[in-house]
C-alpha positions as CSV (number, residue, x, y, z in Angstrom):
1,X,11.9,21.3,23.3
2,X,11.5,17.6,22.6
3,X,11.9,16.2,19.1
4,X,8.8,14.6,17.5
5,X,9.6,11.2,16.1
6,X,8.4,11.1,12.4
7,X,8.6,7.9,10.3
8,X,8.7,8.3,6.5
9,X,8.1,5.2,4.4
10,X,7.1,4.4,0.9
11,X,5.6,1.4,-1.0
12,X,4.9,0.5,-4.6
13,X,2.5,-1.7,-6.4
14,X,2.4,-1.8,-10.3
15,X,2.4,1.9,-11.2
16,X,1.1,3.1,-7.8
17,X,3.5,4.8,-5.4
18,X,2.5,5.5,-1.8
19,X,4.4,7.7,0.7
20,X,3.4,7.9,4.3
21,X,4.3,10.0,7.4
22,X,3.7,8.5,10.8
23,X,3.8,10.8,13.9
24,X,2.5,10.7,17.4
25,X,-1.2,11.5,17.6
26,X,-4.6,10.1,18.3
27,X,-5.1,7.4,15.7
28,X,-6.2,9.4,12.7
29,X,-5.4,7.8,9.3
30,X,-5.8,9.9,6.1
31,X,-5.3,8.7,2.5
32,X,-4.8,11.6,0.1
33,X,-6.4,13.9,2.7
34,X,-9.5,11.8,3.1
35,X,-10.2,10.1,6.4
36,X,-9.9,6.3,6.1
37,X,-13.4,5.8,7.4
38,X,-14.7,7.8,4.4
39,X,-12.4,6.3,1.8
40,X,-14.1,4.7,-1.2
41,X,-14.5,2.0,-2.5
42,X,-15.3,-0.1,0.6
43,X,-13.2,-3.1,-0.5
44,X,-10.1,-0.9,-1.0
45,X,-10.7,0.6,2.4
46,X,-10.9,-2.8,4.0
47,X,-7.6,-3.8,2.3
48,X,-5.9,-0.7,3.7
49,X,-7.3,-1.4,7.2
50,X,-5.7,-4.9,7.4
51,X,-2.3,-3.8,8.9
52,X,-4.2,-1.4,11.3
53,X,-6.4,-4.2,12.6
54,X,-3.5,-6.6,13.1
55,X,-1.4,-3.9,14.9
56,X,-4.2,-3.3,17.4
57,X,-3.5,-0.7,20.1
58,X,-0.3,0.6,18.5
59,X,-2.4,2.5,16.0
60,X,-4.4,4.6,18.5
61,X,-1.2,6.5,19.6
62,X,-0.1,7.6,16.1
63,X,-1.4,9.7,13.1
64,X,-0.7,8.3,9.6
65,X,-0.8,10.5,6.5
66,X,-0.6,8.6,3.2
67,X,-0.1,10.2,-0.2
68,X,-0.8,7.8,-3.2
69,X,-0.3,8.6,-6.9
70,X,-0.5,6.5,-10.1
71,X,-1.9,3.1,-10.9
72,X,-5.5,2.0,-10.3
73,X,-7.7,2.0,-7.2
74,X,-6.6,-1.4,-5.9
75,X,-2.9,-0.9,-6.8
76,X,-3.1,2.3,-4.7
77,X,-4.8,0.4,-1.9
78,X,-2.1,-2.3,-1.8
79,X,0.7,0.4,-2.0
80,X,-0.9,2.2,0.9
81,X,-1.2,-0.9,3.1
82,X,2.4,-1.7,2.4
83,X,3.6,1.7,3.5
84,X,1.4,1.7,6.5
85,X,2.6,-1.7,7.7
86,X,6.2,-0.6,7.1
87,X,5.7,2.6,9.1
88,X,4.2,0.7,12.0
89,X,7.1,-1.7,12.1
90,X,9.7,1.2,11.9
91,X,7.8,3.1,14.7
92,X,7.3,0.2,17.1
93,X,10.5,-1.8,16.4
94,X,8.3,-4.8,17.4
95,X,9.6,-8.2,16.1
96,X,6.3,-9.9,17.1
97,X,4.3,-7.5,15.1
98,X,6.6,-8.0,12.1
99,X,6.1,-11.8,12.4
100,X,2.3,-11.4,12.6
101,X,2.3,-9.2,9.4
102,X,4.4,-11.8,7.6
103,X,2.2,-14.7,8.7
104,X,-1.0,-12.9,7.7
105,X,0.3,-11.8,4.3
106,X,3.9,-11.5,3.2
107,X,2.9,-8.5,0.9
108,X,2.2,-6.4,3.9
109,X,6.0,-5.9,4.3
110,X,7.5,-7.1,1.0
111,X,6.6,-5.3,-2.2
112,X,5.1,-7.3,-5.2
113,X,7.5,-6.2,-8.0
114,X,5.5,-7.6,-10.9
115,X,4.7,-5.1,-13.7
116,X,2.4,-5.3,-16.7
117,X,4.0,-6.5,-19.8
118,X,4.5,-4.0,-22.6
119,X,2.5,-4.3,-25.8
120,X,4.7,-5.5,-28.7
121,X,4.8,-3.5,-31.9
122,X,2.6,-4.6,-34.8
123,X,0.6,-7.0,-32.6
124,X,-3.1,-6.9,-31.7
125,X,-4.4,-5.0,-28.7
126,X,-2.8,-7.0,-25.8
127,X,0.8,-7.9,-24.9
128,X,0.8,-11.5,-26.2
129,X,-2.0,-11.3,-28.7
130,X,-1.0,-12.0,-32.3
131,X,-2.8,-11.3,-35.5
132,X,-4.3,-14.3,-37.2
133,X,-2.8,-15.6,-40.5
134,X,-4.6,-17.3,-43.3
135,X,-2.6,-19.5,-45.7
136,X,-5.4,-20.4,-48.1
């Protein structure tokens, strides 16, 4: 019995965390159980497809399952594309593909670690907003 090569990766963006499993298959990509072709909104779907389009034929031989939790729609999309790109690199071990990803967008392989700033106590609604003072 031959062992099936599974690749587990994860990626984060703001509060969104994506975990993916890549295994040999026929090119099916699912995000939270939904086929990528049916994923909405369309702009988020296009963002997730970027590493798949760059990778080309490598994608047709593998199935990718992505589970994303937390954050907003586009943070989830960016976390998903990060974990998909990392999984493809781990699976193929192709330095040229890694270089293509980095040239296209560095955030395909390197997480953007910025977080929202906490709201300060006794201030107005936003993190840096201050209440106005009147001296007269």
